[in-house]
VOBA-1610 file (N, C-alpha, C; in pm, whole numbers, padded with zeros to 5 digits, always signed):
BEGIN
Unk+05351+03019+18737Unk+05272+03122+18701Unk+05125+03057+18681Unk+05026+03132+18749Unk+04887+03086+18730Unk+04812+03152+18619Unk+04693+03099+18595Unk+04615+03150+18492Unk+04563+03292+18491Unk+04574+03351+18618Unk+04530+03487+18652Unk+04632+03584+18634Unk+04768+03528+18601Unk+04893+03613+18578Unk+04887+03651+18423Unk+04914+03782+18402Unk+04921+03822+18260Unk+05061+03781+18201Unk+05053+03712+18101Unk+05169+03674+18021Unk+05218+03785+17920Unk+05121+03858+17873Unk+05154+03953+17768Unk+05075+04084+17846Unk+05152+04195+17844Unk+05095+04317+17921Unk+05132+04437+17823Unk+05028+04499+17769Unk+05084+04615+17673Unk+04987+04744+17723Unk+05058+04851+17743Unk+05004+04967+17783Unk+05024+05090+17678Unk+04929+05134+17612Unk+04947+05252+17547Unk+05042+05246+17436Unk+05059+05128+17390Unk+05162+05110+17267Unk+05131+05194+17158Unk+05238+05255+17108Unk+05211+05344+16974Unk+05336+05309+16889Unk+05302+05315+16764Unk+05417+05289+16653Unk+05369+05350+16530Unk+05462+05421+16465Unk+05440+05472+16328Unk+05539+05439+16238Unk+05517+05431+16111Unk+05615+05416+16000Unk+05602+05546+15921Unk+05691+05646+15984Unk+05683+05774+15904Unk+05558+05843+15953Unk+05481+05880+15844Unk+05344+05951+15877Unk+05235+05838+15904Unk+05260+05704+15864Unk+05158+05617+15881Unk+05157+05562+16024Unk+05043+05576+16085Unk+05023+05542+16225Unk+04978+05392+16224Unk+05062+05288+16274Unk+05019+05158+16279Unk+04962+05114+16407Unk+05010+05166+16515Unk+04941+05156+16649Unk+04911+05276+16708Unk+04792+05298+16780Unk+04762+05432+16826Unk+04714+05415+16974Unk+04794+05375+17076Unk+04774+05354+17200Unk+04715+05241+17234Unk+04759+05110+17205Unk+04694+04979+17222Unk+04727+04949+17374Unk+04618+04896+17442Unk+04639+04852+17579Unk+04567+04713+17588Unk+04643+04608+17625Unk+04557+04485+17653Unk+04655+04403+17757Unk+04583+04292+17791Unk+04654+04182+17851Unk+04610+04053+17808Unk+04704+03951+17804Unk+04667+03811+17783Unk+04715+03721+17884Unk+04635+03641+17935Unk+04662+03550+18049Unk+04683+03411+18020Unk+04742+03339+18107Unk+04793+03213+18079Unk+04662+03112+18042Unk+04671+03030+17928Unk+04566+02935+17904Unk+04473+03001+17797Unk+04485+03133+17765Unk+04387+03192+17668Unk+04433+03158+17533Unk+04320+03139+17455Unk+04340+03127+17307Unk+04299+03261+17235Unk+04359+03343+17176Unk+04330+03478+17142Unk+04344+03503+17002Unk+04248+03531+16924Unk+04249+03562+16782Unk+04254+03714+16760Unk+04350+03756+16685Unk+04366+03893+16630Unk+04301+03903+16494Unk+04199+03992+16493Unk+04138+04010+16368Unk+04133+04147+16317Unk+04118+04182+16186Unk+04096+04324+16162Unk+04146+04313+15995Unk+04102+04416+15927Unk+04147+04440+15787Unk+04293+04448+15756Unk+04335+04432+15641Unk+04480+04463+15621Unk+04505+04606+15643Unk+04627+04627+15717Unk+04655+04757+15757Unk+04596+04797+15883Unk+04540+04709+15958Unk+04471+04749+16081Unk+04571+04756+16202Unk+04688+04696+16174Unk+04789+04681+16285Unk+04825+04559+16342Unk+04761+04448+16293Unk+04787+04307+16352Unk+04940+04286+16341Unk+05000+04290+16217Unk+05151+04261+16217Unk+05251+04332+16302Unk+05208+04467+16311Unk+05299+04553+16395Unk+05278+04524+16539Unk+05160+04494+16581Unk+05139+04460+16727Unk+05202+04339+16753Unk+05193+04223+16659Unk+05263+04106+16680Unk+05421+04124+16700Unk+05468+04210+16617Unk+05621+04235+16622Unk+05667+04314+16751Unk+05574+04409+16778Unk+05603+04473+16900Unk+05599+04386+17024Unk+05494+04280+17030Unk+05482+04186+17146Unk+05602+04112+17150Unk+05675+04075+17030Unk+05776+03981+17021Unk+05914+04049+17060Unk+05903+04185+17045Unk+06032+04269+17058Unk+06108+04277+16928Unk+06046+04257+16830Unk+06108+04282+16686Unk+06100+04413+16659Unk+05996+04492+16714Unk+05993+04648+16697Unk+05985+04700+16846Unk+06035+04807+16858Unk+06029+04879+16999Unk+05926+04979+16988Unk+05810+04976+17075Unk+05718+05083+17071Unk+05774+05227+17083Unk+05736+05330+16997Unk+05770+05455+17021Unk+05718+05527+17143Unk+05619+05448+17207Unk+05546+05521+17323Unk+05484+05394+17373Unk+05467+05397+17515Unk+05398+05279+17586Unk+05490+05180+17639Unk+05441+05071+17681Unk+05515+04962+17742Unk+05472+04821+17705Unk+05561+04746+17686Unk+05520+04601+17630Unk+05595+04503+17735Unk+05543+04413+17807Unk+05622+04316+17880Unk+05550+04165+17840Unk+05655+04065+17849Unk+05618+03932+17834Unk+05665+03868+17960Unk+05574+03796+18041Unk+05614+03741+18177Unk+05667+03852+18275Unk+05638+03974+18247Unk+05688+04077+18354Unk+05810+04135+18307Unk+05875+04090+18197Unk+05994+04156+18142Unk+05992+04194+18015Unk+06103+04246+17955Unk+06114+04287+17825Unk+06078+04169+17734Unk+06024+04187+17619Unk+05998+04066+17528Unk+06114+03999+17487Unk+06228+04059+17461Unk+06361+04003+17423Unk+06395+03900+17529Unk+06384+03926+17644Unk+06423+03844+17751Unk+06356+03704+17752Unk+06224+03725+17749Unk+06133+03592+17718Unk+06160+03509+17602Unk+06188+03565+17491Unk+06215+03505+17375Unk+06363+03429+17384Unk+06450+03503+17443Unk+06584+03445+17457Unk+06579+03327+17553Unk+06493+03323+17652Unk+06482+03207+17759Unk+06391+03099+17706Unk+06348+03104+17579Unk+06274+02996+17517Unk+06131+02984+17565Unk+06078+03103+17637Unk+05956+03086+17681Unk+05843+03110+17577Unk+05887+03158+17446Unk+05795+03200+17361Unk+05826+03134+17232Unk+05718+03090+17166Unk+05732+03024+17019Unk+05673+03096+16921Unk+05727+03128+16800Unk+05682+03209+16703Unk+05661+03142+16564Unk+05559+03166+16505Unk+05532+03112+16354Unk+05480+03232+16274Unk+05592+03298+16197Unk+05546+03402+16128Unk+05537+03368+15967Unk+05467+03443+15901Unk+05449+03413+15748Unk+05590+03426+15660Unk+05655+03521+15712Unk+05779+03552+15632Unk+05905+03472+15676Unk+05879+03370+15759Unk+05996+03282+15826Unk+06069+03216+15704Unk+06206+03216+15681Unk+06272+03157+15594Unk+06319+03017+15648Unk+06326+02922+15557Unk+06366+02783+15602Unk+06486+02739+15507Unk+06585+02677+15581Unk+06690+02606+15516Unk+06629+02498+15412Unk+06678+02508+15296Unk+06617+02440+15170Unk+06683+02295+15162Unk+06823+02289+15197Unk+06902+02175+15152Unk+06921+02090+15268Unk+06853+02073+15372Unk+06849+01983+15491Unk+06708+01917+15491Unk+06702+01807+15550Unk+06590+01731+15576Unk+06507+01795+15695Unk+06369+01765+15683Unk+06290+01816+15776Unk+06331+01769+15930Unk+06376+01640+15936Unk+06414+01598+16063Unk+06549+01685+16119Unk+06643+01698+16029Unk+06759+01766+16062Unk+06739+01916+16113Unk+06635+01979+16040Unk+06605+02114+16071Unk+06544+02130+16213Unk+06440+02037+16219Unk+06357+02040+16344Unk+06455+01996+16464Unk+06533+01914+16447Unk+06638+01845+16540Unk+06735+01949+16576Unk+06768+02035+16490Unk+06874+02154+16502Unk+06809+02248+16608Unk+06678+02282+16573Unk+06620+02392+16651Unk+06578+02331+16790Unk+06537+02200+16802Unk+06507+02148+16923Unk+06625+02133+17019Unk+06749+02119+16946Unk+06865+02101+17038Unk+06893+02232+17091Unk+06861+02345+17042Unk+06876+02463+17104Unk+06803+02489+17231Unk+06704+02408+17251Unk+06630+02423+17372Unk+06660+02296+17474Unk+06762+02222+17428Unk+06798+02092+17508Unk+06698+01983+17478Unk+06616+01984+17362Unk+06510+01870+17349Unk+06523+01798+17214Unk+06663+01784+17172Unk+06679+01713+17045Unk+06619+01566+17057Unk+06637+01506+17181Unk+06574+01370+17210Unk+06412+01377+17187Unk+06357+01485+17166Unk+06210+01487+17137Unk+06160+01501+17006Unk+06263+01512+16905Unk+06263+01555+16767Unk+06123+01464+16692Unk+06131+01345+16729Unk+06022+01260+16678Unk+05890+01300+16726Unk+05885+01340+16860Unk+05768+01380+16911Unk+05710+01502+16844Unk+05802+01590+16818Unk+05772+01724+16755Unk+05719+01703+16632Unk+05793+01619+16551Unk+05750+01593+16400Unk+05605+01531+16403Unk+05570+01445+16500Unk+05449+01390+16512Unk+05333+01499+16547Unk+05364+01581+16628Unk+05270+01682+16684Unk+05232+01786+16566Unk+05346+01802+16470Unk+05330+01893+16383Unk+05271+01823+16241Unk+05227+01694+16242Unk+05182+01619+16133Unk+05286+01596+16032Unk+05430+01569+16070Unk+05537+01548+15975Unk+05597+01426+15997Unk+05539+01331+16064Unk+05587+01206+16107Unk+05638+01121+15983Unk+05567+01142+15859Unk+05614+01065+15741Unk+05702+01152+15658Unk+05739+01280+15699Unk+05811+01365+15616Unk+05943+01385+15661Unk+06008+01319+15774Unk+06131+01360+15821Unk+06236+01354+15744Unk+06239+01261+15653Unk+06358+01241+15569Unk+06360+01333+15440Unk+06244+01400+15419Unk+06231+01469+15299Unk+06299+01606+15312Unk+06367+01641+15204Unk+06440+01769+15196Unk+06338+01881+15190Unk+06367+01999+15277Unk+06273+02099+15309Unk+06243+02173+15161Unk+06330+02184+15086Unk+06312+02247+14954Unk+06211+02180+14871Unk+06190+02064+14893Unk+06084+01975+14811Unk+05949+01973+14866Unk+05931+02055+14971Unk+05793+02042+15059Unk+05688+02124+14958Unk+05570+02093+14989Unk+05464+02177+14938Unk+05432+02287+15029Unk+05354+02384+14988Unk+05328+02498+15080Unk+05271+02461+15218Unk+05170+02372+15202Unk+05112+02321+15338Unk+05221+02253+15416Unk+05301+02172+15365Unk+05408+02092+15431Unk+05507+02184+15498Unk+05533+02303+15421Unk+05634+02399+15472Unk+05570+02471+15587Unk+05428+02500+15581Unk+05371+02552+15699Unk+05363+02476+15818Unk+05354+02343+15795Unk+05362+02258+15918Unk+05522+02235+15989Unk+05610+02259+15895Unk+05741+02272+15937Unk+05766+02389+16032Unk+05712+02505+15986Unk+05713+02627+16064Unk+05652+02620+16194Unk+05540+02536+16209Unk+05477+02517+16325Unk+05563+02424+16412Unk+05635+02324+16346Unk+05717+02236+16426Unk+05825+02323+16497Unk+05894+02420+16419Unk+05993+02497+16481Unk+05938+02582+16586Unk+05808+02635+16579Unk+05750+02715+16681Unk+05729+02651+16813Unk+05713+02507+16798Unk+05679+02437+16925Unk+05797+02342+16979Unk+05910+02378+16896Unk+06027+02292+16935Unk+06085+02291+17080Unk+06068+02415+17138Unk+06104+02445+17282Unk+05983+02428+17379Unk+05874+02370+17339Unk+05753+02349+17420Unk+05726+02483+17500Unk+05711+02587+17423Unk+05701+02722+17473Unk+05551+02752+17561Unk+05586+02836+17649Unk+05464+02864+17735Unk+05355+02968+17655Unk+05417+03040+17568Unk+05337+03119+17492Unk+05379+03123+17341Unk+05259+03107+17256Unk+05288+03080+17116Unk+05219+03200+17038Unk+05290+03263+16947Unk+05252+03359+16847Unk+05236+03297+16735Unk+05117+03293+16651Unk+05093+03236+16524Unk+05043+03326+16438Unk+05114+03355+16306Unk+05051+03440+16208Unk+05002+03362+16084Unk+04869+03377+16069Unk+04813+03293+15964Unk+04850+03152+15968Unk+04827+03068+16086Unk+04881+02947+16107Unk+04844+02836+16011Unk+04716+02842+15947Unk+04679+02748+15879Unk+04648+02766+15723Unk+04719+02888+15679Unk+04723+02913+15541Unk+04792+02787+15464Unk+04723+02761+15359Unk+04768+02644+15264Unk+04766+02514+15320Unk+04696+02499+15443Unk+04670+02363+15501Unk+04546+02312+15450Unk+04542+02168+15419Unk+04417+02106+15375Unk+04316+02101+15509Unk+04198+02058+15469Unk+04092+02044+15589Unk+04146+01955+15691Unk+04187+01846+15664Unk+04237+01737+15766Unk+04351+01790+15849Unk+04441+01870+15779Unk+04570+01916+15848Unk+04517+02023+15943Unk+04406+02117+15902Unk+04368+02224+15978Unk+04301+02167+16112Unk+04219+02061+16080Unk+04163+02004+16218Unk+04266+01955+16304Unk+04366+01880+16257Unk+04466+01819+16346Unk+04544+01947+16420Unk+04573+02045+16344Unk+04631+02159+16403Unk+04559+02215+16517Unk+04435+02241+16493Unk+04356+02309+16607Unk+04338+02212+16725Unk+04328+02095+16705Unk+04315+01990+16812Unk+04453+02007+16890Unk+04556+02009+16825Unk+04689+02029+16892Unk+04686+02163+16974Unk+04647+02284+16923Unk+04643+02401+16983Unk+04555+02391+17103Unk+04434+02326+17095Unk+04337+02327+17209Unk+04398+02225+17318Unk+04477+02140+17279Unk+04540+02055+17381Unk+04638+02141+17461Unk+04724+02205+17396Unk+04823+02300+17448Unk+04756+02402+17546Unk+04645+02445+17502Unk+04579+02558+17586Unk+04521+02486+17714Unk+04475+02356+17695Unk+04436+02282+17805Unk+04540+02261+17914Unk+04668+02253+17867Unk+04789+02233+17964Unk+04828+02363+18009Unk+04769+02474+17984Unk+04807+02602+18042Unk+04880+02692+17948Unk+04921+02639+17823Unk+04985+02719+17731Unk+04898+02841+17682Unk+04948+02943+17633Unk+04890+03048+17586Unk+04904+03068+17434Unk+04796+03105+17351Unk+04818+03107+17225Unk+04756+03244+17162Unk+04824+03302+17081Unk+04777+03443+17014Unk+04802+03410+16873Unk+04701+03416+16794Unk+04708+03401+16651Unk+04624+03504+16575Unk+04695+03538+16461Unk+04624+03633+16361Unk+04577+03548+16246Unk+04460+03565+16194Unk+04396+03509+16091Unk+04312+03583+16010Unk+04280+03533+15878Unk+04175+03593+15807Unk+04058+03488+15801Unk+04082+03364+15863Unk+03977+03279+15857Unk+03879+03298+15976Unk+03765+03384+15944Unk+03692+03425+16065Unk+03641+03316+16141Unk+03592+03212+16057Unk+03530+03093+16120Unk+03615+03033+16221Unk+03748+03021+16188Unk+03843+02960+16307Unk+03850+03045+16414Unk+03844+03178+16397Unk+03853+03266+16526Unk+03717+03250+16618Unk+03597+03230+16541Unk+03472+03202+16607Unk+03471+03062+16672Unk+03533+02969+16607Unk+03520+02829+16663Unk+03628+02790+16776Unk+03756+02847+16754Unk+03849+02797+16842Unk+03917+02901+16942Unk+03895+03022+16919Unk+03935+03129+17016Unk+03835+03142+17122Unk+03882+03157+17241Unk+03790+03198+17351Unk+03807+03346+17386Unk+03874+03406+17304Unk+03872+03559+17304Unk+03919+03622+17173Unk+03845+03715+17135Unk+03882+03783+16996Unk+03922+03926+17032Unk+04031+03978+16963Unk+04062+04115+16963Unk+04047+04177+16829Unk+03974+04276+16794Unk+03964+04323+16671Unk+04032+04463+16672Unk+04126+04479+16570Unk+04203+04616+16546Unk+04155+04669+16426Unk+04149+04799+16431Unk+04104+04891+16316Unk+04189+05012+16347Unk+04271+05069+16224Unk+04337+05174+16237Unk+04409+05191+16356Unk+04483+05080+16396Unk+04589+05091+16504Unk+04527+05079+16641Unk+04391+05063+16656Unk+04333+05073+16791Unk+04251+04945+16804Unk+04237+04901+16926Unk+04145+04791+16964Unk+03999+04844+16963Unk+03931+04799+16874Unk+03767+04851+16867Unk+03679+04728+16923Unk+03720+04614+16962Unk+03649+04518+17014Unk+03747+04421+17084Unk+03682+04365+17208Unk+03774+04269+17274Unk+03673+04204+17373Unk+03675+04063+17332Unk+03593+03981+17431Unk+03569+03839+17350Unk+03476+03767+17416Unk+03444+03621+17351Unk+03349+03667+17232Unk+03353+03574+17140Unk+03292+03594+17007Unk+03146+03633+17032Unk+03075+03578+17119Unk+02925+03608+17136Unk+02907+03740+17175Unk+03007+03795+17269Unk+02988+03922+17329Unk+03010+04030+17208Unk+03109+03996+17133Unk+03144+04084+17003Unk+03029+04079+16921Unk+02947+03972+16889Unk+02863+03979+16797Unk+02740+04045+16841Unk+02715+04073+16968Unk+02602+04154+17020Unk+02611+04297+16978Unk+02742+04339+16925Unk+02745+04470+16874Unk+02665+04500+16744Unk+02623+04390+16681Unk+02536+04392+16572Unk+02436+04288+16584Unk+02309+04327+16616Unk+02213+04227+16634Unk+02108+04213+16508Unk+02153+04259+16404Unk+02065+04241+16279Unk+02044+04088+16235Unk+01919+04074+16202Unk+01874+03948+16144Unk+01835+03962+16001Unk+01861+03853+15912Unk+01822+03876+15775Unk+01700+03787+15755Unk+01583+03823+15701Unk+01476+03747+15662Unk+01469+03735+15522Unk+01454+03603+15473Unk+01413+03579+15332Unk+01299+03507+15300Unk+01219+03554+15216Unk+01089+03487+15199Unk+01014+03522+15066Unk+00909+03444+15030Unk+00825+03480+14910Unk+00698+03554+14967Unk+00653+03647+14895Unk+00536+03721+14928Unk+00501+03795+14799Unk+00415+03734+14713Unk+00375+03792+14577Unk+00342+03922+14586Unk+00232+03963+14673Unk+00151+04086+14643Unk+00230+04202+14741Unk+00338+04181+14790Unk+00401+04268+14899Unk+00465+04393+14809Unk+00452+04502+14862Unk+00523+04625+14814Unk+00641+04667+14881Unk+00755+04722+14823Unk+00871+04744+14898Unk+00835+04860+15001Unk+00768+04941+14976Unk+00726+05067+15072Unk+00661+05011+15187Unk+00564+04915+15180Unk+00506+04848+15287Unk+00594+04763+15388Unk+00687+04699+15330Unk+00783+04611+15395Unk+00875+04695+15482Unk+00913+04827+15408Unk+01025+04908+15479Unk+00932+04971+15595Unk+00814+04975+15607Unk+00754+05041+15720Unk+00709+04941+15845Unk+00765+04812+15828Unk+00749+04707+15942Unk+00845+04742+16046Unk+00816+04716+16179Unk+00889+04745+16272Unk+01012+04669+16283Unk+01132+04755+16307Unk+01259+04699+16323Unk+01333+04689+16188Unk+01272+04726+16078Unk+01338+04699+15951Unk+01448+04807+15938Unk+01558+04766+15896Unk+01691+04836+15876Unk+01680+04871+15730Unk+01654+04772+15645Unk+01666+04808+15487Unk+01596+04682+15432Unk+01547+04705+15325Unk+01483+04606+15239Unk+01559+04596+15105Unk+01615+04457+15079Unk+01712+04426+14983Unk+01638+04340+14872Unk+01712+04380+14755Unk+01656+04294+14628Unk+01521+04349+14586Unk+01417+04262+14607Unk+01293+04282+14570Unk+01228+04159+14520Unk+01109+04182+14456Unk+01038+04056+14408Unk+01112+03993+14274Unk+01232+03976+14307Unk+01297+03901+14195Unk+01326+03763+14229Unk+01388+03685+14142Unk+01421+03549+14162Unk+01309+03478+14230Unk+01200+03466+14154Unk+01085+03381+14202Unk+01003+03457+14304Unk+00998+03594+14308Unk+00926+03673+14399Unk+00980+03670+14548Unk+01102+03644+14580Unk+01165+03630+14712Unk+01212+03776+14745Unk+01181+03814+14864Unk+01231+03933+14929Unk+01344+03910+15035Unk+01404+04013+15076Unk+01518+03997+15171Unk+01506+04129+15261Unk+01488+04091+15388Unk+01467+04212+15484Unk+01574+04199+15582Unk+01645+04307+15625Unk+01738+04322+15743Unk+01655+04389+15855Unk+01647+04321+15989Unk+01582+04388+16075Unk+01664+04375+16203Unk+01640+04478+16291Unk+01703+04481+16426Unk+01615+04427+16530Unk+01477+04406+16491Unk+01399+04341+16588Unk+01322+04225+16530Unk+01374+04116+16527Unk+01309+03998+16448Unk+01174+03967+16497Unk+01149+03963+16628Unk+01026+03926+16680Unk+00898+04020+16615Unk+00943+04157+16647Unk+00833+04263+16608Unk+00807+04257+16450Unk+00914+04229+16380Unk+00892+04223+16234Unk+00807+04108+16199Unk+00845+03988+16252Unk+00758+03878+16209Unk+00626+03872+16261Unk+00603+03919+16390Unk+00465+03950+16452Unk+00375+04028+16346Unk+00424+04142+16292Unk+00354+04226+16213Unk+00335+04153+16060Unk+00451+04099+16028Unk+00448+04039+15885Unk+00351+03925+15884Unk+00324+03863+15993Unk+00230+03734+16000Unk+00106+03778+16062Unk+00080+03906+16094Unk-00032+03954+16148Unk-00168+03914+16077Unk-00273+03916+16156Unk-00415+03885+16097Unk-00415+03760+16011Unk-00335+03669+16029Unk-00331+03544+15955Unk-00345+03538+15806Unk-00314+03642+15741Unk-00322+03647+15595Unk-00188+03697+15532Unk-00088+03657+15588Unk+00047+03719+15532Unk+00072+03682+15412Unk+00062+03551+15350Unk+00099+03517+15225Unk+00240+03480+15219Unk+00309+03478+15340Unk+00470+03449+15339Unk+00488+03301+15332Unk+00574+03278+15238Unk+00622+03144+15205Unk+00766+03129+15212Unk+00809+03012+15248Unk+00952+02971+15246Unk+01046+03068+15336Unk+00994+03095+15466Unk+01084+03187+15538Unk+01211+03124+15567Unk+01313+03209+15544Unk+01457+03173+15596Unk+01508+03290+15688Unk+01570+03249+15811Unk+01634+03330+15896Unk+01782+03310+15909Unk+01864+03434+15880Unk+01996+03418+15899Unk+02055+03518+16014Unk+02110+03459+16104Unk+02153+03544+16205Unk+02289+03607+16169Unk+02320+03709+16259Unk+02451+03776+16222Unk+02569+03684+16241Unk+02666+03692+16152Unk+02795+03615+16149Unk+02900+03709+16209Unk+03020+03642+16255Unk+03128+03734+16312Unk+03167+03810+16191Unk+03166+03760+16065Unk+03220+03840+15956Unk+03128+03957+15937Unk+02991+03966+15962Unk+02912+04067+15960Unk+02945+04172+16054Unk+02978+04125+16171Unk+03020+04227+16283Unk+03152+04302+16238Unk+03246+04232+16193Unk+03381+04293+16159Unk+03348+04395+16045Unk+03252+04363+15959Unk+03240+04467+15849Unk+03165+04592+15923Unk+03071+04559+16019Unk+02999+04674+16095Unk+03098+04750+16153Unk+03207+04695+16229Unk+03304+04752+16310Unk+03385+04852+16227Unk+03412+04799+16110Unk+03494+04864+16014Unk+03407+04998+15963Unk+03286+04991+15942Unk+03214+05107+15909Unk+03206+05219+16014Unk+03204+05147+16135Unk+03186+05246+16251Unk+03315+05333+16267Unk+03418+05279+16217Unk+03542+05363+16228Unk+03578+05437+16110Unk+03479+05427+16009Unk+03485+05523+15892Unk+03568+05472+15778Unk+03603+05325+15769Unk+03677+05266+15667Unk+03590+05151+15618
//
């Protein structure tokens, strides 16, 4: 299968829990080698979409295929690895025994030590699972997800409870897998991780895809820039009339600093500094973050 081939194909998928509409006609494709982040507020449909893609839920309308077949077929053949938040673990076996058991199902028992190393568990193989910390249990879940060396990985909040060093090692492993043609789909609340590690971001809101593309492309949806500066003799009504101004925040508080949000940074600054007598001091410029964009997208859909 080449990188141009869709490993995940969803067309007009819909699903409701009674009167609650979780998916409202979602259509998307994910191709080999992509690292895709699913973002959206709680209740946006991320978990339902993941469960539909895995065949854990059957859409009430539309179609879902993994590798051109029913999701259950791809999962049964070991082509898909899954790491979910609600995964239960056997408590009274060692980490090595548990990982080895799952690896054996894929004919990879001999690679158990390699799997432990890749998941950052090389020093914890003999420890009983029930005695692990939250972050260590999270690494065990990841080890089980990669035990079969799957072509497609679904990860739900994969770095929750991990420390900074473990997160870095985790994402290095993920990028290495993507470089070998593996496909990664992950849901996260860590927006900075999506921005740094995903080459594609899908934003869900009210069961619909409201944005889909590279982080930079999505961020162009909101081009506002925040300017912070000191200007002792400025008046709020004068600043509000500057070109490009969206709103004036705060006021001459905290040492006389102002905060302006503008959609046209150059025009605002040209006028603000015009005639060489601006009196502006300590200018700070903050550009739009992905979190700002997600908040804006949420407002666009009325929530």
